[in-house]
C-alpha positions as CSV (number, residue, x, y, z in Angstrom):
1,X,0.0,0.0,0.0
2,X,1.5,3.3,-1.2
3,X,-0.4,5.2,1.4
4,X,1.6,3.6,4.3
5,X,4.9,4.7,2.7
6,X,3.4,8.2,2.2
7,X,2.4,8.4,5.9
8,X,5.9,7.4,7.0
9,X,7.9,9.6,4.6
10,X,5.7,12.7,4.3
11,X,6.3,14.0,7.8
12,X,10.1,13.8,7.2
13,X,9.6,15.8,4.0
14,X,7.5,18.3,6.0
15,X,10.2,18.5,8.6
16,X,12.8,19.4,6.0
17,X,10.6,22.1,4.5
18,X,9.8,23.7,7.9
19,X,13.4,23.6,8.9
20,X,14.4,25.6,5.9
21,X,11.7,28.3,6.4
22,X,13.6,30.6,8.8
23,X,11.5,33.7,8.2
24,X,8.2,33.8,10.1
25,X,5.2,35.2,8.5
26,X,2.1,34.4,6.4
27,X,3.9,32.1,4.0
28,X,5.3,29.8,6.8
29,X,1.8,29.7,8.5
30,X,0.2,28.8,5.2
31,X,2.8,26.1,4.5
32,X,2.4,24.5,7.9
33,X,-1.4,24.6,7.7
34,X,-1.2,22.9,4.3
35,X,1.3,20.2,5.4
36,X,-0.9,19.4,8.5
37,X,-4.0,19.3,6.3
38,X,-2.4,16.9,3.9
39,X,-1.2,14.6,6.7
40,X,-4.6,14.6,8.4
41,X,-6.4,13.8,5.1
42,X,-3.9,11.0,4.3
43,X,-4.5,9.5,7.8
44,X,-8.2,9.6,7.4
45,X,-8.0,8.1,3.9
46,X,-5.9,5.3,5.2
47,X,-8.2,4.6,8.2
48,X,-11.4,4.6,6.0
49,X,-9.9,2.4,3.3
50,X,-8.4,0.0,5.8
51,X,-11.7,-0.3,7.7
52,X,-13.6,-0.9,4.5
53,X,-11.2,-3.6,3.3
54,X,-11.0,-5.1,6.8
55,X,-7.6,-6.6,5.9
56,X,-4.4,-6.8,7.9
57,X,-1.6,-5.7,5.7
58,X,1.9,-7.2,5.8
59,X,4.5,-6.8,3.1
60,X,8.1,-5.7,2.2
61,X,10.3,-8.8,2.9
62,X,13.5,-7.6,1.2
63,X,15.0,-4.4,2.5
64,X,18.8,-4.7,2.5
65,X,19.4,-1.3,1.0
66,X,17.0,0.4,3.4
67,X,18.6,-1.4,6.3
68,X,22.0,-0.1,5.4
69,X,20.6,3.4,5.0
70,X,19.1,3.1,8.5
71,X,22.4,2.0,9.9
72,X,24.1,5.1,8.5
73,X,21.5,7.3,10.0
74,X,21.9,5.5,13.4
75,X,25.6,6.4,13.3
76,X,24.6,10.0,12.4
77,X,22.5,10.0,15.6
78,X,25.5,8.7,17.6
79,X,27.6,11.6,16.2
80,X,24.9,14.0,17.3
81,X,24.8,12.5,20.8
82,X,28.6,12.6,21.1
83,X,28.6,16.2,20.1
84,X,26.1,17.3,22.8
85,X,27.5,14.8,25.4
86,X,31.0,16.2,25.1
87,X,29.9,19.8,24.8
88,X,27.9,19.5,28.1
89,X,30.1,16.9,29.7
90,X,27.5,14.2,29.9
91,X,29.8,11.4,28.8
92,X,27.5,8.6,30.0
93,X,25.0,9.4,27.2
94,X,27.7,8.9,24.6
95,X,28.6,5.6,26.2
96,X,25.0,4.3,26.2
97,X,24.6,5.5,22.6
98,X,27.7,3.8,21.2
99,X,27.2,0.5,23.0
100,X,23.8,-0.1,21.7
101,X,24.5,1.2,18.2
102,X,27.7,-0.9,18.1
103,X,25.7,-4.0,19.1
104,X,23.1,-3.3,16.3
105,X,25.9,-2.7,13.8
106,X,27.6,-6.0,14.6
107,X,24.2,-7.8,14.2
108,X,23.6,-6.2,10.9
109,X,27.1,-6.6,9.4
110,X,27.4,-10.3,10.4
111,X,24.1,-11.2,8.8
112,X,22.5,-12.4,12.0
113,X,19.4,-10.3,11.4
114,X,18.8,-11.7,7.9
115,X,15.7,-13.7,9.0
116,X,12.8,-14.0,6.6
117,X,9.8,-11.8,7.4
118,X,7.9,-8.7,6.3
119,X,8.9,-5.3,7.6
120,X,5.6,-3.4,7.2
121,X,2.5,-4.4,9.2
122,X,-0.9,-2.6,9.5
123,X,-3.8,-3.8,11.6
124,X,-6.6,-2.2,13.6
125,X,-4.3,-1.1,16.3
126,X,-2.1,0.6,13.7
127,X,-5.2,2.5,12.4
128,X,-6.0,3.7,15.9
129,X,-2.4,4.8,16.5
130,X,-2.2,6.5,13.1
131,X,-5.3,8.6,13.9
132,X,-3.9,9.7,17.2
133,X,-0.5,10.6,15.7
134,X,-1.9,12.2,12.6
135,X,-4.9,14.2,13.8
136,X,-3.8,15.0,17.4
137,X,-0.2,15.6,16.4
138,X,-1.2,17.9,13.5
139,X,-3.5,19.9,15.7
140,X,-0.7,20.4,18.1
141,X,1.5,21.6,15.2
142,X,-1.3,24.1,14.2
143,X,-1.6,25.3,17.8
144,X,2.2,25.9,17.9
145,X,2.0,28.5,15.2
146,X,0.2,31.0,17.4
147,X,1.6,29.9,20.7
148,X,5.3,30.1,19.7
149,X,4.8,33.6,18.4
150,X,3.6,34.8,21.8
151,X,6.2,32.5,23.5
152,X,9.1,34.2,21.8
153,X,7.7,37.6,22.4
154,X,7.4,36.9,26.2
155,X,10.9,35.3,26.3
156,X,13.1,37.7,24.4
157,X,16.2,36.3,26.1
158,X,15.7,33.0,24.2
159,X,16.9,32.7,20.6
160,X,14.1,32.5,18.1
161,X,14.5,29.0,16.6
162,X,10.9,28.4,15.6
163,X,12.0,26.9,12.2
164,X,13.9,24.3,14.1
165,X,11.0,23.7,16.5
166,X,8.5,23.2,13.8
167,X,10.8,20.9,11.9
168,X,11.3,18.8,15.0
169,X,7.6,18.4,15.6
170,X,7.1,16.9,12.1
171,X,10.2,14.8,12.5
172,X,8.6,13.4,15.7
173,X,5.4,12.5,13.8
174,X,7.4,10.8,11.1
175,X,9.3,8.7,13.6
176,X,6.1,7.7,15.3
177,X,4.5,6.7,12.0
178,X,7.5,4.6,11.1
179,X,7.4,2.9,14.5
180,X,3.7,1.9,14.4
181,X,3.9,0.6,10.8
182,X,7.0,-1.5,11.4
183,X,6.9,-5.2,12.4
184,X,10.6,-5.8,12.1
185,X,12.2,-5.2,15.5
186,X,15.2,-3.5,13.9
187,X,13.0,-1.0,12.1
188,X,11.0,-0.4,15.3
189,X,14.3,0.2,17.2
190,X,15.4,2.6,14.5
191,X,12.4,4.8,14.8
192,X,12.4,4.3,18.6
193,X,15.8,6.0,18.8
194,X,14.7,8.9,16.6
195,X,11.9,9.7,19.0
196,X,14.4,9.7,21.8
197,X,16.6,12.2,20.0
198,X,13.6,14.3,19.0
199,X,12.5,14.6,22.6
200,X,16.0,15.5,23.7
201,X,16.2,18.3,21.2
202,X,12.7,19.6,21.9
203,X,13.1,19.6,25.7
204,X,16.4,21.5,25.3
205,X,14.9,24.0,22.9
206,X,15.5,27.0,25.1
207,X,19.2,26.0,25.6
208,X,19.1,27.2,29.2
209,X,21.0,25.3,31.9
210,X,17.7,23.9,33.3
211,X,16.5,22.9,29.8
212,X,19.7,21.1,28.9
213,X,19.9,19.3,32.3
214,X,16.4,18.0,31.8
215,X,16.9,17.1,28.2
216,X,19.9,15.0,29.1
217,X,17.9,13.3,31.8
218,X,15.3,12.3,29.1
219,X,18.2,11.2,26.8
220,X,20.0,8.9,29.2
221,X,16.8,7.3,30.5
222,X,15.5,6.6,27.0
223,X,19.0,5.5,25.8
224,X,19.0,3.0,28.7
225,X,15.6,1.7,27.4
226,X,17.1,1.6,23.9
227,X,20.0,-0.5,25.2
228,X,17.4,-3.0,26.6
229,X,15.7,-2.9,23.2
230,X,19.0,-3.8,21.4
231,X,19.7,-6.6,23.8
232,X,16.2,-8.0,23.1
233,X,16.9,-7.9,19.4
234,X,20.3,-9.6,19.7
235,X,18.9,-12.5,21.8
236,X,15.8,-12.9,19.7
237,X,17.9,-13.0,16.5
238,X,20.7,-15.2,17.7
239,X,19.0,-17.7,20.0
240,X,15.4,-17.8,18.6
241,X,15.9,-16.8,15.0
242,X,13.1,-14.3,15.3
243,X,13.3,-10.7,14.2
244,X,9.6,-9.8,13.8
245,X,7.5,-8.7,16.8
246,X,4.4,-10.6,15.8
247,X,6.5,-13.8,15.4
248,X,8.1,-13.2,18.8
249,X,4.7,-13.0,20.5
250,X,3.4,-16.0,18.6
251,X,6.5,-18.0,19.8
252,X,6.0,-16.9,23.4
253,X,2.4,-18.1,23.5
254,X,3.0,-21.3,21.6
255,X,3.8,-24.8,22.9
256,X,7.2,-24.7,21.2
257,X,10.2,-25.8,23.2
258,X,11.7,-22.2,22.9
259,X,8.5,-20.5,24.2
260,X,10.0,-20.1,27.6
261,X,13.2,-18.5,26.2
262,X,11.0,-16.0,24.3
263,X,10.3,-14.4,27.6
264,X,13.9,-13.1,27.7
265,X,13.5,-10.7,24.8
266,X,10.0,-9.9,25.9
267,X,11.1,-8.7,29.3
268,X,13.9,-6.6,27.8
269,X,11.4,-5.0,25.3
270,X,9.0,-4.5,28.2
271,X,11.8,-2.7,30.1
272,X,12.3,-0.4,27.1
273,X,8.5,0.3,27.1
274,X,8.6,1.2,30.8
275,X,11.4,3.7,30.2
276,X,9.7,5.3,27.2
277,X,6.3,5.5,29.0
278,X,8.0,7.2,32.0
279,X,7.0,4.6,34.6
280,X,8.7,4.6,38.0
281,X,11.7,4.8,38.5
282,X,12.0,6.6,35.1
283,X,9.3,9.2,35.6
284,X,11.8,12.0,36.1
285,X,12.5,12.7,32.4
286,X,8.8,13.4,31.7
287,X,8.5,15.7,34.7
288,X,11.6,17.6,33.6
289,X,10.1,18.0,30.1
290,X,7.9,20.8,31.5
291,X,10.6,23.3,30.9
292,X,9.9,23.0,27.2
293,X,7.3,25.1,25.4
294,X,3.7,23.8,25.8
295,X,3.4,22.2,22.3
296,X,6.4,20.0,23.2
297,X,4.7,18.9,26.4
298,X,1.4,18.2,24.6
299,X,3.2,16.2,21.9
300,X,5.2,14.2,24.3
301,X,2.2,13.4,26.5
302,X,-0.4,12.7,23.9
303,X,0.6,11.8,20.3
304,X,4.2,10.6,20.5
305,X,7.0,9.4,22.8
306,X,5.1,8.0,25.8
307,X,2.5,6.5,23.5
308,X,5.3,4.6,21.8
309,X,6.1,2.9,25.1
310,X,2.5,1.7,25.8
311,X,2.0,0.8,22.2
312,X,5.0,-1.6,22.5
313,X,3.6,-3.1,25.7
314,X,0.2,-3.6,24.1
315,X,1.8,-5.5,21.2
316,X,3.6,-7.7,23.8
317,X,0.5,-8.2,26.0
318,X,-0.4,-11.8,25.0
319,X,3.2,-12.9,25.7
320,X,3.0,-11.5,29.2
321,X,-0.3,-13.1,30.4
322,X,0.1,-15.2,33.5
323,X,4.0,-15.1,33.8
324,X,6.7,-13.2,35.6
325,X,7.2,-10.7,32.7
326,X,3.5,-9.7,33.1
327,X,3.9,-9.6,36.9
328,X,6.8,-7.1,36.4
329,X,4.9,-4.9,34.1
330,X,1.6,-4.9,36.1
331,X,3.5,-4.3,39.4
332,X,5.4,-1.3,38.1
333,X,2.4,0.1,36.2
334,X,-0.1,-0.3,39.1
335,X,2.4,1.1,41.6
336,X,3.1,4.1,39.3
337,X,-0.6,4.7,38.9
338,X,-1.2,5.0,42.6
339,X,1.9,6.9,43.7
340,X,1.8,9.6,40.9
341,X,-1.9,10.1,41.5
342,X,-1.1,10.9,45.1
343,X,1.8,13.2,44.1
344,X,-0.5,15.1,41.7
345,X,-2.6,16.2,44.7
346,X,0.3,18.2,46.2
347,X,1.0,20.2,43.0
348,X,-0.3,23.7,42.2
349,X,1.5,24.1,38.9
350,X,-1.0,23.2,36.1
351,X,1.6,21.6,33.8
352,X,3.0,19.5,36.7
353,X,-0.4,18.2,37.6
354,X,-0.9,17.2,34.0
355,X,2.6,15.6,34.0
356,X,1.8,13.4,37.0
357,X,-1.6,12.7,35.7
358,X,0.0,11.5,32.4
359,X,2.4,9.2,34.2
360,X,-0.4,7.9,36.4
361,X,-2.7,7.1,33.4
362,X,0.2,5.5,31.5
363,X,0.7,3.4,34.6
364,X,-2.9,2.2,34.4
365,X,-2.4,1.4,30.6
366,X,0.8,-0.4,31.4
367,X,-0.8,-2.5,34.1
368,X,-3.6,-3.5,31.7
369,X,-1.0,-4.5,29.1
370,X,0.8,-6.6,31.7
371,X,-2.3,-8.5,32.7
372,X,-2.4,-9.7,29.1
373,X,-6.1,-10.8,29.0
374,X,-8.2,-9.5,26.1
375,X,-10.5,-7.4,28.3
376,X,-7.5,-5.7,29.9
377,X,-6.0,-4.9,26.5
378,X,-9.4,-3.6,25.4
379,X,-9.3,-1.2,28.3
380,X,-5.7,-0.3,27.6
381,X,-6.4,0.7,24.0
382,X,-9.5,2.8,24.9
383,X,-7.6,4.5,27.7
384,X,-4.8,5.3,25.3
385,X,-7.2,6.9,22.8
386,X,-9.1,9.0,25.4
387,X,-6.0,10.0,27.1
388,X,-4.4,11.2,23.9
389,X,-7.2,13.6,23.1
390,X,-8.1,14.9,26.6
391,X,-4.5,15.4,27.7
392,X,-3.5,17.2,24.6
393,X,-6.6,19.4,25.1
394,X,-5.6,20.1,28.7
395,X,-2.0,21.0,27.9
396,X,-2.9,23.3,25.1
397,X,-5.5,25.0,27.3
398,X,-3.0,25.6,30.1
399,X,-0.6,27.0,27.6
400,X,-3.2,29.4,26.3
401,X,-4.1,30.5,29.8
402,X,-0.5,31.1,30.6
403,X,-0.1,33.3,27.6
404,X,-3.2,35.3,28.7
405,X,-2.5,35.6,32.4
406,X,1.3,35.1,32.7
407,X,0.8,32.1,35.0
408,X,-0.1,28.4,34.9
409,X,-0.6,28.2,38.7
410,X,-4.0,26.6,39.5
411,X,-4.6,29.2,42.2
412,X,-4.4,31.9,39.5
413,X,-7.2,30.1,37.6
414,X,-9.8,31.0,40.3
415,X,-12.9,32.3,38.5
416,X,-11.5,31.5,35.1
417,X,-15.1,30.9,33.9
418,X,-15.6,34.7,34.2
419,X,-12.1,35.9,33.4
420,X,-11.6,33.8,30.2
421,X,-14.8,31.9,29.6
422,X,-13.9,30.4,26.3
423,X,-10.7,28.8,27.6
424,X,-12.5,27.8,30.8
425,X,-15.2,25.9,28.9
426,X,-12.5,24.1,26.9
427,X,-10.6,23.1,30.1
428,X,-13.9,21.9,31.6
429,X,-14.4,19.6,28.7
430,X,-10.9,18.3,29.0
431,X,-11.2,17.7,32.8
432,X,-14.6,16.1,32.4
433,X,-13.1,13.7,29.8
434,X,-10.5,12.7,32.3
435,X,-12.6,11.6,35.2
436,X,-16.4,12.2,35.0
437,X,-19.1,9.6,34.1
438,X,-19.9,8.6,31.4
439,X,-16.8,10.0,29.6
440,X,-14.4,7.5,28.2
441,X,-11.6,7.5,30.8
442,X,-14.0,6.4,33.5
443,X,-15.5,3.7,31.3
444,X,-12.0,2.4,30.6
445,X,-11.2,2.3,34.3
446,X,-14.4,0.3,34.8
447,X,-13.2,-2.2,32.2
448,X,-9.7,-2.3,33.7
449,X,-11.2,-3.0,37.2
450,X,-13.2,-5.9,35.7
451,X,-10.1,-7.3,34.0
452,X,-8.1,-7.0,37.2
453,X,-10.8,-8.8,39.2
454,X,-10.9,-11.6,36.5
455,X,-7.1,-11.9,36.7
456,X,-7.3,-12.6,40.4
457,X,-4.8,-9.9,41.3
458,X,-5.9,-8.3,44.6
459,X,-2.9,-6.0,44.5
460,X,-3.9,-4.5,41.1
461,X,-7.4,-4.0,42.4
462,X,-6.1,-2.1,45.4
463,X,-3.8,0.1,43.1
464,X,-6.7,0.9,40.8
465,X,-9.3,1.7,43.6
466,X,-7.1,4.0,45.6
467,X,-5.4,5.5,42.6
468,X,-8.8,6.4,41.1
469,X,-9.9,7.9,44.4
470,X,-6.9,10.2,44.4
471,X,-7.4,11.0,40.8
472,X,-10.9,12.2,41.6
473,X,-9.5,14.4,44.3
474,X,-7.2,16.5,42.2
475,X,-9.4,16.8,39.1
476,X,-12.4,17.9,41.3
477,X,-10.2,20.4,43.0
478,X,-9.1,21.9,39.7
479,X,-12.6,21.9,38.2
480,X,-14.0,23.6,41.3
481,X,-11.3,26.3,41.0
482,X,-12.3,27.1,37.5
483,X,-15.9,27.7,38.3
484,X,-15.4,29.4,41.8
485,X,-16.3,33.1,41.1
486,X,-16.6,36.3,43.1
487,X,-19.1,39.0,42.3
488,X,-17.8,41.7,40.0
489,X,-15.1,39.5,38.6
490,X,-13.5,41.2,35.6
491,X,-13.0,39.5,32.2
492,X,-9.5,39.5,30.9
493,X,-8.3,40.1,27.4
494,X,-8.0,36.8,25.6
495,X,-4.9,36.9,23.4
496,X,-5.3,33.3,22.1
497,X,-4.6,33.2,18.4
498,X,-6.9,31.8,15.7
499,X,-4.6,28.9,15.1
500,X,-4.7,28.0,18.8
501,X,-8.5,28.2,18.8
502,X,-8.6,25.9,15.8
503,X,-6.8,23.2,17.7
504,X,-8.6,23.8,21.0
505,X,-12.1,23.7,19.5
506,X,-11.2,20.7,17.2
507,X,-9.9,18.7,20.2
508,X,-13.0,19.6,22.2
509,X,-15.3,18.3,19.4
510,X,-13.2,15.2,19.0
511,X,-13.4,14.6,22.8
512,X,-17.2,14.8,22.9
513,X,-17.5,12.8,19.6
514,X,-15.2,10.0,21.0
515,X,-17.4,9.8,24.1
516,X,-20.5,9.4,21.9
517,X,-19.0,6.9,19.5
518,X,-16.7,4.8,21.6
519,X,-19.0,1.7,21.2
520,X,-18.4,2.0,17.4
521,X,-14.7,2.4,18.1
522,X,-14.8,-0.8,20.1
523,X,-16.8,-2.7,17.6
524,X,-14.9,-1.8,14.4
525,X,-11.4,-1.2,15.8
526,X,-10.6,-2.7,19.1
527,X,-12.6,-6.0,19.1
528,X,-11.4,-7.0,15.6
529,X,-7.8,-6.3,16.7
530,X,-8.3,-8.5,19.8
531,X,-9.7,-11.3,17.7
532,X,-6.7,-11.2,15.4
533,X,-4.3,-11.0,18.3
534,X,-5.8,-13.8,20.5
535,X,-7.3,-15.9,17.6
536,X,-10.6,-16.3,19.4
537,X,-14.0,-14.7,19.6
538,X,-14.1,-11.7,21.8
539,X,-17.5,-11.1,23.4
540,X,-19.0,-7.6,23.9
541,X,-17.3,-6.2,27.0
542,X,-20.0,-3.6,27.7
543,X,-23.6,-4.8,27.6
544,X,-26.4,-3.1,25.7
545,X,-28.1,-2.0,28.8
546,X,-25.0,-0.3,30.2
547,X,-24.5,1.4,26.8
548,X,-28.0,2.9,26.9
549,X,-27.4,4.1,30.5
550,X,-24.2,5.8,29.4
551,X,-25.8,7.5,26.4
552,X,-28.6,8.8,28.6
553,X,-26.1,10.2,31.1
554,X,-24.2,11.9,28.4
555,X,-27.3,13.4,26.8
556,X,-28.3,14.6,30.3
557,X,-24.9,16.3,30.7
558,X,-25.3,18.0,27.4
559,X,-29.0,19.0,27.7
560,X,-29.0,20.2,31.4
561,X,-27.0,23.5,30.9
562,X,-29.0,24.3,27.8
563,X,-32.3,23.7,29.7
564,X,-31.2,25.8,32.6
565,X,-30.2,28.6,30.2
566,X,-33.7,28.5,28.5
567,X,-35.5,28.5,31.9
568,X,-33.6,31.4,33.2
569,X,-33.7,33.5,30.0
570,X,-35.1,37.0,30.7
571,X,-35.1,36.5,34.4
572,X,-33.4,39.0,36.6
573,X,-30.4,37.8,38.7
574,X,-30.7,38.2,42.4
575,X,-27.3,39.1,43.7
576,X,-26.5,38.7,47.4
577,X,-23.4,39.5,49.4
578,X,-20.9,36.7,50.0
579,X,-20.6,35.2,53.4
580,X,-17.0,35.6,54.6
581,X,-16.9,34.6,58.2
582,X,-16.9,38.4,59.0
583,X,-18.7,41.6,58.0
584,X,-18.7,42.0,54.2
585,X,-17.0,45.3,53.3
586,X,-19.6,45.7,50.5
587,X,-17.4,44.8,47.5
588,X,-17.2,41.0,47.9
589,X,-13.5,41.3,48.1
590,X,-12.8,42.4,51.6
591,X,-14.3,41.8,55.1
592,X,-14.0,43.4,58.6
593,X,-12.6,41.0,61.2
594,X,-13.4,40.9,64.9
595,X,-10.8,43.6,65.6
596,X,-12.5,46.0,63.2
597,X,-9.7,45.7,60.6
598,X,-10.4,45.3,56.9
599,X,-8.9,42.1,55.5
600,X,-8.7,40.9,51.9
601,X,-10.7,37.8,51.2
602,X,-9.1,35.0,49.1
603,X,-9.9,31.4,48.2
604,X,-7.2,28.8,48.1
605,X,-7.0,25.0,47.7
606,X,-5.3,22.7,50.2
607,X,-2.5,20.7,48.5
608,X,-1.4,18.6,51.5
609,X,2.3,18.8,50.8
610,X,3.0,17.3,54.2
611,X,1.3,14.1,53.2
612,X,1.7,13.9,49.4
613,X,4.6,16.2,48.6
614,X,7.4,15.2,46.3
615,X,9.9,15.3,49.2
616,X,7.8,12.8,51.0
617,X,6.9,10.3,48.3
618,X,9.0,10.6,45.1
619,X,12.4,9.3,46.2
620,X,11.1,6.4,48.3
621,X,8.8,5.4,45.5
622,X,11.6,5.5,42.9
623,X,13.8,3.3,45.1
624,X,11.0,0.8,45.7
625,X,10.1,0.7,42.0
626,X,13.8,0.3,41.0
627,X,14.2,-2.6,43.5
628,X,11.1,-4.3,42.3
629,X,12.0,-3.9,38.7
630,X,15.5,-5.3,39.1
631,X,14.3,-8.3,41.2
632,X,11.5,-9.2,38.8
633,X,13.7,-8.9,35.7
634,X,16.3,-11.2,37.3
635,X,13.5,-13.7,38.3
636,X,12.0,-13.6,34.8
637,X,15.3,-14.1,33.0
638,X,16.4,-16.8,35.5
639,X,13.2,-18.6,35.2
640,X,13.3,-18.6,31.4
641,X,16.8,-20.0,31.4
């Protein structure tokens, strides 16, 4: 299929074009809009034609020339890593890079990877991922046009390198497209490493000391995962004569004598997935990525990077069912979900809350993949799709609010429904999508709970129940802050650009549409994928009665505010003074205390840093997670041998 080649190569072509357009202006905006439009149209065309045909595509068995070209590019990436590593004296990054690339070069040049098999593979999961990358990713690129203009105006001390920034965004999308369409592990590894380099360059965009420190943290953690990936390829190729991810999973679930040995590359690939999806103890790199401009954060958290990690784990899910590899993944994922949900409670920085929320939700997806049962994988895929849309919407909204108010602190968002009503409504949709019934994230958690109960894991059920409770805590707190208003609140000037509104409104519509149509997504995308993966009939996971209830709830949520507006139309508002625990001074802003002194009234949330602060939980959690990961990896490898 030529469309697959186009989807992989076109973003790289777009990256080259945008990198060459150094002058900002109408031409660059038009070109970027056009490139995004072409990519979105191509993704939709691919999805529609693939769904109509209903076929799983697998082709391209002979690729020696392309493999050699990829090897050359890999060494180019090594040179780039060496340059930055020696420039900033981060020599360990150079060491990690050359070790894994040296191993891959040895495998290639000695012919050990010349194992028959196709290199391109496209099924229903690929369709879902391509829609996430293509549509959500392009909307982030469109948003970046307006945002980066304001960003550089507010940060005159930073060099204006928007041409580089826009080029990197498209390069990221191209690497993700290549990753999801590849079935050969060497190809997946190649695009995997490009995403690591892209994240490094985008996080360090400002080139400040803080930005470079955090970019190197992201680099070494992901290079460590890349090393695990390379080891997995080496073992699979040499000992198992397998180089295709579908063949590896098939071997692991078979009754073949080598099925037990297949767990060794599976556990190393799972390790790579855990690093990429920022699970404990590797969460630090994603938290550090907040120093980058908002479009970078949105792209890392929704359409690229971390989604590569959970995508790989979902592909490996059948091979992890009921064994130590699955236990390792579910333990780390469930523990990460609970701990990072608790840590999010103590944060008042909007982007940091979103960062912890992302890590938390990725932990839930990771745990579902580790369970390996078809209902758990169903929940993982649906969680991944809803999370991509809602989290990109939230990040872009916070970025727009920051441009308007100069702050992304949640306390400064008090009364945003009056100050910036348009952005407040968009944020409310995003928050509702993250935790309210009957929106998709909550439905997915219900499915995950059912899968955990069926798997017999009491520990996972505990992680999910308490993690979901803490999730409810911080989202409710933020939502209440947005709609908490004082009388006479003043509306602020909204400086959000048209390109930013285009993305925000589009993502809001997609969020609502996804909530309305998720049964169709399940029927035509997820369930056929599960039947292909598990080679058995997959029953409907949500009964018809439950679907009707969810649709009624969603309609009620949509109709209720409209009905209230109609009923109150033309009626005079009755304004009363706010109760302040003291005598209201008459302006709803100040009150007279018991000593007769006038005090300013303010509202604030309680963040409980003494209970859930980073200094209390983060380091101990990382140590526990690292210990559990090392022990379970050793047990899995030892058991397989």
